[in-house]
C-alpha positions in Angstrom: 10.9 11.9 25.3 10.6 15.3 24.0 9.8 16.3 21.2 12.4 18.4 18.8 11.7 22.6 18.3 8.7 22.7 15.7 7.6 19.2 15.7 3.7 19.8 16.3 1.6 18.9 14.2 0.3 22.0 13.3 3.8 23.4 11.7 5.0 19.9 10.4 1.8 20.0 8.7 2.7 22.8 6.6 6.0 21.4 5.5 6.0 19.8 1.7 6.4 16.1 1.7 10.1 15.8 1.4 10.8 17.9 4.3 8.2 15.5 6.0 9.6 12.4 4.9 12.9 13.6 7.1 11.7 15.1 10.0 8.2 14.5 10.5 7.4 12.7 14.0 10.6 12.9 15.3 11.3 12.8 18.8 14.2 12.6 21.0 15.1 11.4 24.0 17.4 13.4 26.9 20.6 12.3 24.5 19.1 14.3 21.6 20.4 11.8 18.9 19.3 13.2 15.9 19.2 9.9 14.3 15.8 8.0 15.7 16.5 5.9 18.8 15.2 2.1 18.4 12.9 1.5 21.5 13.6 -2.4 21.6 11.4 -3.3 24.6 8.6 -5.4 25.3 7.1 -3.6 27.7 7.2 -0.4 30.5 8.0 0.7 33.8 6.2 2.8 36.5 6.7 4.8 39.2 3.8 3.6 41.1 1.0 1.0 41.2 -1.4 4.0 40.5 0.4 5.3 37.7 -0.2 2.0 35.9 -3.7 1.5 36.7 -4.3 5.2 35.7 -2.3 4.5 32.1 -4.4 1.2 31.4 -7.6 3.1 31.9 -6.7 5.9 29.8 -6.5 8.5 32.3 -2.8 9.2 32.7 -0.8 9.3 29.2 2.1 7.1 28.7 2.9 3.3 27.4 2.2 0.0 28.6 3.0 -2.0 26.1 4.6 -2.6 22.9 2.0 -4.2 21.2 -0.3 -1.2 21.5 3.0 2.0 21.5 6.6 1.7 21.1 8.0 5.6 20.8 10.1 4.3 17.6 7.2 2.9 15.8 4.7 5.9 17.1 7.2 8.0 15.2 7.0 6.0 11.9 2.8 6.4 12.5 3.7 10.0 13.0 5.1 10.5 10.1 3.2 8.3 7.7 0.2 10.7 9.1 1.8 13.5 7.7 2.6 12.2 4.1 -0.9 11.0 3.6 -2.7 13.6 5.2 -4.5 11.6 7.9 -5.3 12.1 11.4 -3.9 8.5 13.0 -2.2 5.7 11.8 -1.4 2.5 12.9 1.9 0.2 11.7 1.1 -3.6 10.9 3.9 -6.3 10.8 3.2 -6.8 7.2 1.0 -4.9 4.6 -1.7 -8.0 4.5 -2.3 -7.6 8.5 -3.0 -4.0 7.5 -5.4 -4.8 4.7 -6.9 -7.7 6.8 -7.3 -6.0 10.0 -8.9 -2.9 8.5 -11.7 -5.1 7.1 -12.0 -7.6 10.2 -12.5 -4.6 12.6 -15.3 -2.6 10.9 -17.2 -5.8 9.4 -19.1 -8.4 11.3 -21.7 -11.3 10.6 -24.2 -10.3 8.1 -22.6 -7.3 6.6 -21.9 -6.8 3.3 -18.2 -5.7 1.3 -17.9 -4.6 -2.4 -14.4 -4.8 -3.6 -13.0 -4.2 -6.9 -12.0 -7.3 -9.1 -8.4 -6.3 -9.4 -6.8 -7.1 -6.2 -3.4 -8.8 -5.1 -3.7 -12.3 -5.1 -3.8 -12.9 -1.1 -6.4 -9.6 -1.0 -8.6 -12.0 -3.3 -8.4 -14.7 -1.2 -9.8 -12.5 2.0 -12.5 -10.9 0.7 -13.6 -14.2 -1.4 -12.4 -16.6 1.0 -11.7 -16.0 4.2 -14.4 -13.5 5.2 -17.5 -15.8 3.8 -16.3 -17.9 6.5 -17.3 -15.4 9.0 -21.1 -14.6 7.4 -19.4 -11.4 5.6 -21.2 -11.3 2.1 -19.1 -10.4 -0.7 -19.5 -8.8 -4.1 -17.0 -8.5 -6.9 -17.4 -5.3 -9.2 -15.1 -4.3 -11.9 -13.6 -1.5 -10.7 -13.2 0.8 -13.3 -16.9 0.7 -13.3 -18.0 3.6 -11.7 -21.6 2.7 -11.8 -21.2 -0.8 -10.9 -20.7 0.0 -7.3 -23.8 1.8 -6.7 -25.6 -1.4 -8.3 -23.6 -3.7 -6.1 -25.0 -1.7 -3.0 -27.6 -3.6 -0.4 -29.1 -2.2 2.6 -26.6 -4.2 4.4 -23.5 -2.9 2.7 -20.8 -1.7 5.0 -17.7 -1.6 3.5 -16.3 -0.8 -0.5 -12.5 -1.9 -0.7 -10.9 -1.1 -3.7 -7.2 -0.7 -4.8 -5.5 1.8 -7.4 -4.1 1.5 -9.1 -4.4 -1.9 -9.2 -2.2 -5.3 -8.7 -1.1 -6.4 -11.3 -3.2 -4.7 -13.9 -2.9 -1.1 -13.2 -6.6 -0.9 -13.2 -7.6 2.9 -12.3 -10.8 3.7 -9.8 -12.0 6.6 -9.4 -11.8 7.1 -5.8 -13.8 10.1 -5.3 -16.8 8.9 -7.3 -16.7 5.8 -5.5 -16.1 6.9 -1.8 -19.2 9.5 -2.8 -21.4 5.9 -3.5 -20.0 4.4 -0.5 -21.0 7.1 1.6 -24.6 7.9 0.6 -24.8 4.3 1.6 -23.4 4.8 5.0 -20.2 2.5 3.9 -16.9 2.5 5.0 -14.4 3.3 1.8 -11.1 1.7 2.2 -8.4 2.0 -0.8 -5.1 -0.2 -0.9 -2.6 2.7 -2.1 0.4 0.5 -2.0 1.0 0.9 -5.9 0.7 4.4 -5.6 2.4 4.8 -2.3 1.9 8.8 -0.5 4.1 10.5 -2.8 1.7 10.2 -5.6 -1.8 9.7 -4.4 -3.7 10.5 -1.3 -7.0 8.7 -1.0 -8.2 10.3 1.8 -8.2 13.7 0.7 -10.1 12.4 -2.3 -12.6 11.1 -0.3 -11.7 7.7 1.1 -12.1 6.5 4.9 -9.1 4.2 5.6 -6.1 3.9 3.2 -4.0 0.8 4.2 -0.2 0.3 3.0 1.8 -2.8 2.0 5.4 -0.6 3.5 7.2 -3.4 2.4 7.1 -1.6 -1.1 8.0 1.7 -1.5 8.4 2.9 1.9 11.0 0.4 2.5 12.0 -0.1 -1.0 15.5 -1.8 -0.2 13.6 -5.2 0.1 15.0 -5.6 3.6 11.5 -5.6 5.9 7.9 -6.5 5.6 5.4 -3.9 7.0 2.3 -2.5 6.4 0.2 0.4 7.9 -3.6 1.4 8.2 -4.4 5.2 8.4 -7.5 7.2 9.0 -9.5 9.3 11.2 -8.7 9.2 14.8 -12.2 8.3 16.1 -12.3 5.4 13.8 -8.8 4.6 14.4 -9.9 4.8 18.3 -13.1 3.6 18.4 -13.0 0.5 15.3 -9.6 -0.4 14.8 -7.9 -0.5 18.2 -9.8 -3.0 19.7 -9.1 -5.3 17.0 -5.6 -4.5 17.1 -5.0 -4.6 21.0 -6.4 -8.1 21.2 -4.9 -9.5 17.8 -2.0 -8.0 17.8 -0.7 -7.3 14.2 1.8 -4.6 15.4 5.2 -3.4 13.8 8.8 -4.2 15.2 10.6 -1.5 16.7 13.4 -2.5 14.6 11.5 -2.2 11.3 10.0 0.5 12.4 13.2 2.2 13.0 14.5 0.9 9.2 11.3 2.0 7.4 12.2 5.8 8.9 15.0 5.5 7.7 13.8 4.5 4.2 10.9 7.4 4.1 13.9 9.9 4.2 14.5 9.2 0.6 10.5 8.3 -0.3 10.0 11.2 -2.3 13.2 11.1 -4.4 13.2 7.5 -5.0 9.5 7.5 -6.1 9.7 10.5 -8.4 13.0 8.8 -10.0 11.3 5.3 -10.6 8.7 7.1 -12.1 10.9 8.7 -14.3 12.4 5.6 -14.9 9.0 4.0 -15.7 7.8 6.2 -18.2 10.9 5.9 -20.3 10.8 2.3 -20.2 6.7 1.9 -20.8 7.4 4.2 -23.9 9.8 1.5 -25.4 7.7 -1.6 -24.1 4.6 0.3 -26.0 6.1 -0.7 -29.1 7.5 -3.7 -28.4 5.1 -6.3 -27.0 1.7 -7.5 -28.0 0.2 -5.0 -25.0 1.6 -2.6 -22.7 0.0 -0.6 -19.7 1.4 2.1 -17.9 -1.0 4.9 -16.2 1.6 7.1 -17.0 1.2 7.1 -20.9 -1.8 8.4 -23.0 -2.2 4.9 -24.2 -3.6 3.7 -21.1 -7.5 3.6 -21.2 -8.2 5.7 -17.9 -5.1 8.1 -18.5 -6.8 11.1 -18.0 -8.4 9.5 -14.5 -5.1 8.9 -13.6 -3.5 11.9 -14.0 -6.4 13.8 -12.0 -5.7 11.9 -8.6 -2.3 10.5 -9.0 0.9 13.4 -9.6 2.6 10.5 -11.4 2.4 7.4 -13.5 3.3 5.5 -10.6 6.1 2.5 -10.9 4.6 0.0 -11.9 4.4 -1.8 -16.2 2.0 -4.5 -17.2 2.9 -6.3 -20.3 1.2 -9.3 -22.1 3.0 -12.0 -24.5 2.4 -14.9 -26.0 1.0 -17.5 -22.9 3.5 -18.7 -20.3 6.2 -20.6 -22.2 7.2 -17.0 -23.5 6.7 -15.4 -20.7 8.9 -17.3 -18.6 11.5 -17.5 -21.0 11.7 -13.9 -21.2 11.8 -13.6 -17.5 14.7 -16.6 -17.7 16.6 -14.7 -20.8 17.1 -11.1 -18.1 20.2 -10.5 -17.7 19.9 -7.0 -14.9 16.5 -7.2 -13.6 16.1 -9.7 -11.1 13.0 -12.3 -11.2 11.1 -11.4 -7.9 7.6 -11.2 -7.1 8.3 -7.8 -4.4 7.6 -4.4 -6.3 8.5 -1.0 -5.3 12.3 -2.2 -4.6 15.2 0.2 -5.5 16.1 -3.2 -8.1 13.9 -3.6 -10.8 11.9 -6.4 -10.7 9.6 -8.5 -13.0 7.3 -11.4 -12.3 4.7 -13.7 -13.9 2.0 -13.3 -11.7 -0.3 -16.3 -12.3 2.1 -18.6 -10.9 3.1 -16.5 -8.2 1.6 -13.4 -6.5 -1.7 -14.7 -8.0 -1.3 -18.3 -7.9 -3.5 -18.8 -5.0 -6.6 -17.8 -7.0 -8.2 -19.9 -9.1 -8.3 -19.9 -12.9 -11.5 -18.4 -12.8 -10.8 -15.2 -11.3 -7.2 -14.6 -12.9 -9.5 -14.8 -16.1 -11.5 -12.1 -14.5 -9.2 -10.0 -13.6 -7.5 -10.1 -17.1 -4.3 -11.9 -15.5 -3.5 -14.1 -18.4 -0.6 -16.5 -18.7 0.9 -14.3 -21.0 1.0 -11.4 -18.2 4.4 -10.1 -16.6 4.4 -7.2 -14.0 7.3 -5.1 -13.9 8.5 -3.1 -11.2 10.8 0.2 -12.0 13.8 0.8 -10.0 16.6 3.3 -9.6 18.8 2.1 -12.4 19.5 4.0 -15.4 16.4 3.2 -18.0 18.9 2.8 -20.4 20.1 -0.4 -19.0 16.6 -1.2 -18.5 15.5 -0.7 -21.9 18.8 -2.8 -23.3 18.5 -5.6 -20.7 14.5 -6.0 -22.0 15.3 -5.6 -25.5 18.0 -8.5 -25.6 15.6 -10.7 -23.6 12.6 -10.1 -25.4 15.0 -10.2 -28.5 15.7 -14.1 -27.0 12.3 -14.8 -25.9 11.4 -14.4 -29.8 9.5 -11.3 -29.5 
C-alpha cells in the first residue's frame, strides 16, 4: 500500500479534527481507491523464508498476522492517534477488551491500583473482583475528590484508573491534577474517555498516560459494531501493551475497523450536534424532574472543571425520579426515545442503570456510586431536540411527574 500525498504524520497533525477524521491515516493500494479498502485476511505471504523470518524478528517491515497488524485496522489506529494527539494506538474488539488489556498488561500480582468510584458496571467488576483474583490490590476513591487520590497512594501503587465524565453519574475528575498525583507516585494514569470522545476531551494532552475507548459508542455511533481502542506513547504500547495483546488476542476485525473509519468521517459533526441537542434537553429536564445532571449546565457541581477540560458538555444526561416503579413507568411511556443500554448513538436512548448497565455490581456498590433505583441515563442523539423534549414531557406526565 502507498500513502496518499500529504498523509505523513507531520502534515496531518496540523489539520483540524474534522479534517483528520476524514483524511487521517488513509493508505491507498495500487488501485487508487478513494474509500479505504477492507483487507479481509488472516495472514500474509512472503517472497522468501528469509523475509518471513526477518519480519517475525522485527528486522524487516511488513505484516505477519492480522492478530497483530492489518492494513484496515492500522488506518483506524492512525486516525485515532491524530484525533487524540497520541503516538500509538491499538484497536480492540470491544471497549471492555481495551479497558482490561490496558490494566492487565501493566499490572502484576502485588501491585496496587486506585480507581474512581464511578465507572461503567463491567469496569467496576474488573477492578473490584477480577483484578484481585490475580493478586492486584485495589482501592476505590471518590474520583471527584482530588485529595482522595493522593491519600490512597501506597509504595506499590502502579496505576490510577478513572472515567470522566463517569458512567452513569457524570462525575467529573480533574485529569491534570490526578495525573500529577499519579506521576508523583511513579504510577500510570489511565483514563476511560468513552463519554467525551476525542472531539470533546483529550486526556493525553492533560497529562494522562493511557486513554481507552469503547469505540462502540460515539466512534461508531450508529449501533452497528463493537470496538475499543487503547492509546498511549509508542514506548508504552510497544514495551508493555503489545506483548499482552499479541498473546491474548483482543484484536479488532478488519470489517469493523472499516465501518469505524466511515463513522469517524462524521464524528465531529455528530458529536457537536448531539451536544447542542443535549444542552437543550437538559435545560428542559432541569426544571421538570426532581434531579438532573449535565456537565454543560451551570447547575452541575463540577461545571467549571468540566468546561476547562472539555470543549462541550457531552451527549449524556443523568436524571433521578422516585424509585424503580416510576423510572420503569417513564421508560415504558416513551414513544420516540428507545429503551437501550447503549449510548453515543445517532438515536436517543435511555436506560435504567440499576437493572441494566450496573446490574452486575452489588447494591452496596450502586449506592456508593449514587446509582439509585430512580436513576436513568439518557443518551441524546441527532433527532430534533423539540421532538425529544415533547416525548419526554408526555412520558413524564404519564409516569406521574
